C-alpha positions in Angstrom: -3.9 -11.8 65.5 -7.5 -10.7 65.8 -10.2 -13.2 65.0 -12.7 -10.5 63.9 -13.9 -10.8 60.3 -13.8 -7.0 60.0 -10.4 -5.5 60.6 -9.9 -2.1 62.1 -7.8 -0.8 59.3 -7.6 -1.6 55.6 -4.1 -0.9 54.1 -4.4 0.2 50.5 -1.5 -0.4 48.2 -1.9 0.2 44.5 1.2 -0.5 42.6 2.8 -1.1 39.2 6.4 -2.2 38.6 7.7 -1.7 42.1 8.9 -5.2 42.6 12.3 -3.9 43.7 10.8 -2.3 46.8 7.4 -3.9 47.5 8.7 -6.6 49.9 10.1 -3.9 52.2 6.7 -2.2 52.2 4.8 -5.4 53.0 7.3 -6.3 55.7 6.7 -2.9 57.3 3.0 -3.7 57.5 3.6 -7.2 59.0 5.8 -5.6 61.7 3.1 -3.3 63.0 2.5 -3.3 66.7 -1.2 -3.3 66.1 -2.1 -6.5 64.2 -5.7 -5.6 63.5 -5.4 -4.8 59.8 -5.8 -6.2 56.3 -3.5 -5.4 53.3 -5.1 -5.0 49.9 -2.6 -5.0 47.0 -3.9 -3.9 43.6 -1.2 -4.7 41.0 -2.1 -2.7 37.9 -0.6 -5.0 35.3 3.1 -4.9 36.4 5.5 -6.4 33.9 8.4 -6.8 36.4 8.7 -9.4 39.1 6.1 -7.8 41.4 3.7 -10.9 41.4 6.6 -13.3 42.1 7.6 -11.1 45.1 4.1 -10.9 46.5 3.0 -14.5 46.3 5.0 -15.8 49.3 3.2 -13.3 51.6 -0.3 -14.5 50.6 0.1 -17.3 53.2 -1.0 -14.6 55.7 -4.8 -14.4 55.4 -4.8 -10.7 56.1 -3.1 -10.0 52.8 -5.2 -10.0 49.6 -3.8 -9.6 46.1 -5.7 -8.4 43.0 -4.4 -8.0 39.5 -5.9 -5.3 37.3 -5.4 -4.4 33.6 -4.0 -0.9 33.3 -6.7 0.9 35.2 -4.3 3.8 35.9 -3.2 5.3 39.2 -6.5 6.8 40.4 -8.8 3.9 39.4 -6.4 1.3 40.9 -6.4 3.3 44.2 -10.2 3.5 44.1 -10.5 -0.3 43.4 -8.4 -0.9 46.6 -10.7 1.3 48.6 -13.8 -0.5 47.1 -12.3 -3.9 48.2 -11.6 -2.7 51.7 -13.6 -4.1 54.6 -12.5 -1.7 57.4 -14.0 1.6 58.4 -10.5 3.2 58.2 -8.2 3.3 55.2 -4.4 3.7 55.4 -2.4 4.3 52.2 1.0 2.9 51.6 3.0 3.3 48.3 4.9 0.2 47.4 8.3 1.9 47.6 7.8 3.4 51.1 8.0 1.8 54.6 6.2 2.3 58.0 7.6 2.4 61.4 6.1 -0.4 63.7 3.9 2.0 65.8 2.4 3.9 62.9 -1.0 2.3 62.8 -1.3 2.0 66.6 -0.7 5.7 67.2 -3.1 6.9 64.4 -5.8 4.5 65.5 -5.5 5.9 69.0 -5.9 9.4 67.8 -9.0 8.7 65.7 -10.5 6.8 68.6 -10.1 9.7 70.9 -11.2 12.4 68.4 -14.2 11.2 66.3 -14.4 14.7 64.6 -11.1 14.1 62.8 -11.6 12.9 59.2 -7.9 12.3 58.4 -4.6 12.0 60.2 -1.1 12.0 58.6 2.4 12.0 60.1 5.8 13.5 59.4 8.3 11.4 57.5 11.9 10.3 57.2 13.5 10.5 53.8 15.4 7.4 52.6 17.5 6.8 49.5 16.9 4.1 46.9 18.9 1.6 49.0 16.7 2.3 52.0 19.2 4.4 54.0 17.9 7.4 55.9 19.0 10.8 54.5 20.2 13.4 57.0 18.0 16.4 57.2 20.2 19.4 57.8 17.3 21.8 58.2 13.5 21.0 58.3 12.2 20.8 54.7 8.7 22.0 55.7 6.7 23.4 58.5 4.7 20.9 60.5 1.6 22.0 62.4 -1.1 20.2 64.4 -4.1 21.0 62.3 -4.2 21.9 58.6 -6.7 24.2 56.9 -7.6 24.4 53.2 -5.5 27.5 52.8 -2.4 25.8 54.2 -2.7 22.9 51.9 -3.5 25.2 49.0 -0.1 27.0 49.5 1.9 23.8 49.8 1.0 20.1 50.2 2.6 19.0 53.4 1.0 15.5 53.4 3.0 12.4 52.7 0.6 10.0 51.0 2.0 6.9 52.7 1.4 8.5 56.1 -2.3 9.0 55.7 -5.1 7.2 57.6 -8.7 8.4 56.7 -12.2 7.4 57.6 -13.8 5.3 54.8 -17.1 7.2 55.1 -15.3 10.5 54.2 -13.7 8.9 51.1 -17.1 7.6 50.0 -18.7 11.0 50.5 -16.0 12.6 48.4 -16.1 10.0 45.7 -12.5 8.8 46.1 -9.7 9.8 43.8 -10.4 11.7 40.6 -10.4 9.1 37.8 -9.3 11.7 35.2 -5.9 12.3 36.9 -2.7 10.1 36.7 -0.5 12.4 38.9 -1.1 14.7 41.9 -4.2 12.6 42.6 -3.5 12.9 46.4 -3.2 16.7 46.3 -6.5 17.0 44.5 -8.3 14.8 47.0 -6.7 16.6 50.0 -8.0 20.0 48.7 -11.6 18.7 48.4 -11.4 17.1 51.8 -9.8 20.1 53.6 -12.6 22.4 52.4 -15.1 20.6 54.7 -13.3 18.3 57.1 -10.7 18.4 59.8 -7.2 17.2 58.9 -4.7 16.6 61.7 -0.9 15.9 61.7 0.6 13.5 64.2 3.8 15.4 64.7 6.1 12.4 64.6 8.0 10.7 61.8 6.3 7.3 61.4 7.0 6.8 57.6 10.1 6.3 55.6 9.6 8.0 52.2 11.9 6.7 49.4 13.2 9.4 47.1 15.7 9.6 44.3 14.9 6.4 42.3 14.1 6.4 38.6 10.4 5.6 39.0 9.9 8.8 41.1 12.4 11.2 39.6 11.2 10.8 36.0 7.8 12.2 36.8 8.4 15.0 39.3 8.0 17.9 36.8 5.0 16.3 35.2 3.3 16.0 38.6 4.0 19.6 39.4 2.5 20.8 36.1 -0.7 18.9 37.1 -0.5 20.5 40.5 -0.8 23.8 38.7 -3.9 22.7 36.9 -5.4 21.3 40.1 -4.7 24.6 41.8 -6.4 26.5 39.0 -9.4 24.0 39.1 -9.8 24.5 42.9 -9.8 28.3 42.7 -12.0 28.7 39.6 -14.2 25.6 38.8 -14.8 24.9 42.5 -15.4 28.5 43.2 -12.9 28.7 46.1 -11.5 32.0 44.9 -14.5 33.8 46.2 -13.6 33.2 49.8 -9.8 32.6 49.7 -7.7 35.7 50.6 -5.8 37.1 47.7 -2.5 36.9 49.6 -3.1 33.1 50.2 -3.8 32.6 46.5 -0.6 34.5 45.5 1.5 32.4 47.9 0.0 29.2 46.5 0.9 30.2 42.9 4.4 31.3 44.0 5.1 28.1 45.9 4.0 25.9 43.1 6.0 27.7 40.4 9.1 27.7 42.7 8.8 23.9 43.1 8.6 23.6 39.3 11.7 25.7 38.9 13.5 23.6 41.5 12.5 20.3 39.8 13.8 21.6 36.4 16.9 23.6 37.4 19.4 21.1 36.1 17.5 19.3 33.4 16.1 22.4 31.7 17.5 25.7 33.2 15.6 28.0 30.8 12.3 26.4 31.7 13.3 26.6 35.4 14.1 30.3 35.0 10.6 30.9 33.4 8.9 29.2 36.4 11.0 31.2 38.9 10.0 34.4 37.1 6.4 33.4 37.4 6.9 32.8 41.1 8.5 36.2 41.4 5.3 37.7 39.9 3.2 36.2 42.7 5.7 36.2 45.6 4.5 38.5 48.4 8.1 39.4 49.6 10.4 38.0 46.8 12.9 36.6 49.4 12.3 32.9 48.6 12.2 33.3 44.9 15.3 35.5 44.9 17.2 32.8 46.8 16.0 30.2 44.2 17.1 32.4 41.3 20.6 32.8 42.9 20.8 29.0 43.4 19.9 28.5 39.7 22.6 31.0 38.6 25.1 29.2 40.8 24.3 25.8 39.3 24.7 27.2 35.8 28.0 29.0 36.6 29.4 25.8 38.1 28.4 23.8 35.1 29.9 26.2 32.6 33.1 26.5 34.6 33.6 22.8 34.6 32.8 22.6 30.9 35.5 25.1 29.9 38.0 23.9 32.4 37.8 20.3 31.2 38.0 21.4 27.6 41.3 23.1 28.5 42.5 20.0 30.2 41.9 17.9 27.1 44.4 20.1 25.2 47.2 19.6 27.8 50.0 17.2 27.0 49.6 13.8 28.6 52.6 14.2 31.0 51.0 17.4 32.4 47.7 15.6 32.8 49.3 13.0 34.9 50.1 15.6 37.6 46.5 16.8 37.9 44.1 15.4 40.5 42.0 12.5 39.3 38.9 14.6 39.9 39.8 16.9 37.0 40.7 14.2 34.5 37.6 12.1 35.3 35.4 15.2 34.8 37.2 15.9 31.4 36.2 12.4 30.2 32.5 13.1 31.1 32.4 16.2 28.8 34.2 14.6 25.8 
């Protein structure tokens, strides 16, 4: 471990009620090949066992723990930045994990290219139990450098993969304190307008998906993304120099994402968002595919519903000959 009073990287972790996962996140920091870091944990008034799980790790002098009183997402993240000692900030959500060479590789890139303001990496997806999910096809396009226009169309940046120079964060004023969701997307748009963002084309983060804390707020986050997109184009004046085709692709992509997030919970709202995406889509292919997928989900749901209703009316001896899959599904719909 380094003896310098000022670490090379400050790891910022703002959290609330992620006690179930936070130990894995902390362990992934402790296992970094490059030990020249400090970890700042801002616990924004968790009412689960988060404090109990953190306390054993405070024996390591590099880990500092602060308890705040419901500051909210943006202000808690800004507090962690304010408390940082290093010239570089790396973000880590309490439900995600890093691979051991994550900080080492990002530090090397920023050392070699002082013009780069921010570097992020690709990610692996993991389920709530921490097992990696198989990616049958790439879920997004990964490039070397990212422009404002590319991030406007679709946010490719995994928050827990980011390392950024502290001077840039201070110049931008940190995260917008008025937002509770999509705070990262709003900051990336402001940053990309003036600074260089680079992707290290390697998966160095394990991003947890599918758990209740995350799933419950996906559609809310995307609605805020719409407002951030509108704010960037109108209030910030970016519409004057953004190509109309780029703007249309940004609207279409965001509405498609909203439709996808709502397709099972609220199919009619999903249809409304897909039709909005159709309005902006420059070639309609992606939106048409999304509409067909929505129709398939609904047809499958109604087919099961009427089939199981019919099964309920069958005599018990007949039901005994049916596969268990059908009888179990019938119980669900009763």
